[in-house]
C-alpha positions in Angstrom: 91.6 73.9 102.0 91.3 77.7 101.4 87.9 78.7 100.0 88.3 81.1 97.0 85.3 82.9 95.9 85.0 85.8 93.4 82.6 88.7 93.9 80.3 87.2 91.4 80.2 83.8 93.2 79.6 85.6 96.5 76.7 87.6 95.1 75.1 84.5 93.5 75.5 82.5 96.7 74.3 85.4 98.8 71.2 85.7 96.7 70.2 82.1 97.5 70.9 82.7 101.2 68.8 85.8 101.2 65.7 83.8 100.1 65.0 83.1 103.7 65.3 86.8 104.8 62.0 88.1 103.4 60.6 89.4 106.6 63.8 91.3 107.4 64.0 92.8 103.9 60.4 93.9 104.0 61.5 96.8 106.2 62.3 99.6 103.7 65.2 101.1 105.8 66.8 97.7 106.4 66.3 96.7 102.7 68.0 99.9 101.4 71.0 99.4 103.7 71.3 95.6 103.1 71.1 95.8 99.3 73.4 98.7 98.7 76.3 97.3 96.6 78.9 97.6 99.2 76.9 96.3 102.2 75.5 93.4 100.1 79.1 92.4 99.1 80.4 92.5 102.6 77.3 90.7 104.0 77.5 88.0 101.3 81.2 87.3 101.7 81.1 87.1 105.4 78.0 85.0 105.5 79.5 82.4 103.1 83.0 82.4 104.5 84.3 81.8 108.0 85.6 84.9 109.6 89.0 83.4 109.9 89.1 81.9 106.3 92.5 82.4 104.8 93.3 84.0 101.6 95.1 81.6 99.2 98.8 81.2 99.9 101.2 80.3 97.1 104.4 78.3 96.7 107.8 80.0 96.6 108.3 79.1 92.9 105.1 81.1 92.1 106.4 84.4 93.4 106.4 87.2 90.8 109.9 88.2 89.6 109.0 91.9 90.3 106.5 93.4 92.6 105.4 96.7 91.1 104.3 99.7 93.2 100.6 100.4 93.7 99.5 103.9 94.4 102.2 106.3 95.6 105.8 105.2 94.6 107.5 107.7 96.9 106.0 110.1 99.4 108.9 112.5 98.6 108.1 114.9 101.5 110.9 116.5 103.5 109.9 114.5 106.5 109.9 111.2 104.7 113.3 112.0 103.0 114.8 112.7 106.4 113.6 109.4 107.8 114.8 107.5 104.7 118.3 109.0 104.7 118.7 107.9 108.3 117.6 104.3 107.5 114.3 105.0 109.3 116.1 104.9 112.7 114.0 107.8 113.9 110.7 106.5 112.5 108.0 105.4 114.9 104.6 103.8 114.6 102.3 105.5 117.0 99.3 103.5 118.3 96.6 105.7 119.7 92.9 106.3 120.0 90.7 104.0 122.1 93.6 102.2 123.8 94.6 102.0 127.4 98.3 101.9 126.6 99.4 104.2 123.7 102.5 102.9 122.0 105.4 104.4 120.0 107.2 101.5 118.2 110.5 101.6 116.4 111.5 99.3 113.5 113.9 97.5 115.9 111.0 96.8 118.3 108.8 95.6 115.5 111.5 93.3 114.2 111.9 91.8 117.7 108.2 90.9 117.9 106.8 87.5 116.8 106.2 87.7 113.0 104.4 85.9 110.3 105.5 85.1 106.7 103.0 84.6 103.9 103.1 84.3 100.1 99.9 85.9 98.7 98.6 87.6 95.6 98.1 91.4 95.5 95.1 92.4 93.3 95.1 96.0 92.3 92.2 98.1 91.0 94.5 99.2 88.2 94.1 95.8 86.7 97.3 94.0 87.6 98.2 91.3 90.1 101.5 90.1 91.7 102.5 87.4 94.1 104.9 88.3 96.9 106.3 86.9 100.1 105.6 89.2 103.0 107.0 89.2 106.6 105.6 91.3 109.4 103.9 91.5 112.8 100.3 90.4 113.1 98.2 93.5 113.7 96.4 91.6 116.5 99.5 91.5 118.6 99.9 95.2 118.5 96.3 95.9 119.3 96.4 93.5 122.2 99.6 95.1 123.5 97.9 98.5 123.4 94.9 97.1 125.3 92.3 98.3 122.9 88.9 99.4 124.3 85.9 97.1 123.9 84.1 100.1 122.4 86.5 100.4 119.5 85.0 99.2 116.1 87.5 100.3 113.5 91.3 100.6 113.0 92.4 103.7 111.1 95.9 103.7 109.3 97.7 107.0 109.0 100.3 107.3 106.2 103.2 109.5 105.2 102.2 110.0 101.6 100.9 113.5 101.0 98.2 113.3 98.3 98.1 117.1 97.8 96.5 120.1 99.6 97.8 118.7 102.9 95.7 115.5 102.6 97.6 112.4 103.8 96.6 109.0 102.6 94.6 107.0 105.2 92.6 103.8 105.3 90.6 101.8 107.7 89.3 98.3 108.4 86.9 96.8 110.9 87.9 94.4 113.7 87.1 91.2 111.8 89.9 92.0 109.4 92.1 93.7 112.0 92.3 90.4 114.0 92.4 88.1 111.0 95.6 85.9 111.2 96.9 87.1 107.8 96.5 90.8 108.5 100.0 91.9 109.2 102.1 95.1 109.4 104.8 94.1 106.9 108.4 95.3 107.0 109.8 92.9 104.4 109.0 91.7 100.9 110.9 88.8 99.3 113.2 88.5 102.4 114.4 92.1 101.9 113.4 95.3 103.8 110.6 97.0 101.9 111.7 99.3 99.1 110.4 102.8 99.1 108.1 102.0 96.2 106.5 99.2 98.1 105.8 101.2 101.3 109.0 101.4 103.4 109.4 101.1 106.2 106.0 99.5 107.1 102.8 98.8 105.3 99.5 97.0 106.0 98.7 93.7 104.4 95.0 92.8 104.7 95.0 89.9 102.3 91.3 89.5 101.8 90.9 93.0 100.3 92.0 94.8 97.2 95.3 96.7 97.0 94.1 100.2 97.9 93.2 99.0 101.3 96.9 97.9 101.9 98.0 101.3 103.3 101.7 102.1 102.7 104.3 104.3 104.6 102.5 103.8 107.9 103.1 106.4 110.6 100.2 105.5 113.0 97.2 103.3 113.7 94.2 104.5 115.7 91.4 102.6 117.3 88.1 104.4 116.9 84.4 103.8 117.5 83.2 105.5 114.4 84.6 106.7 111.0 82.2 109.7 110.8 84.7 112.3 112.0 87.7 111.2 109.9 88.3 112.7 106.5 85.0 112.8 104.7 83.7 110.0 106.9 83.8 107.2 104.3 86.8 105.4 105.8 89.6 106.0 103.3 91.3 108.5 101.0 89.8 107.0 97.7 86.5 106.2 99.4 86.2 109.9 100.2 87.2 111.2 96.9 86.5 108.7 94.2 83.6 106.6 95.6 85.7 103.4 96.1 83.9 100.8 98.2 85.1 100.9 101.8 84.8 97.1 101.9 87.0 95.8 99.1 86.9 92.1 99.8 88.0 89.6 97.2 
């Protein structure tokens, strides 16, 4: 049975668990790091839930009649328009960074790989939710095929949506979420290829986190040891610019 916990429940449960951590928390530096809002939330959720605990999956009759777009609804750049007009035949997902075998994957190749289907709820920071059926390739399969280095700690997702001033959207997750069985690179929603508004041709689904972590319009994934040299160093476009939590677990 899937364990569903809200942020509030996680914090309350985490507070009880922390009662036995007095000696650790007496160190000022450790205390400041542990009790920052984001780190406490991540620590609490991962302490109370198994690393492979699944997000709740729904029945087909519970699927929302329409799955609205979150974030960008169309990259609308010349490069993206060219790919879209050609049915994304020339699109490639590039896998780079700390890997022994860099990859350049077409949609045809991704469709031929083993895939997973899941019916899950998308929770958006804008205040809405929707349930959708997704199909895609488990991210773990691609990382294993690229022979990722043991020194890599994060996976960075590069996207086609230009957010202005030449800044493309990007996001990142750690390896716990990257290798989670429900973390997939989705190419279909509701048994149909992704619409442009929903992230065509490929988007991330990281089901235990809020919607802004589910990067759309993917162009590349990169295995890195640190996030410090990427963007403003906070791990994502909105994290850099609006102070969003890097860890957005639900």
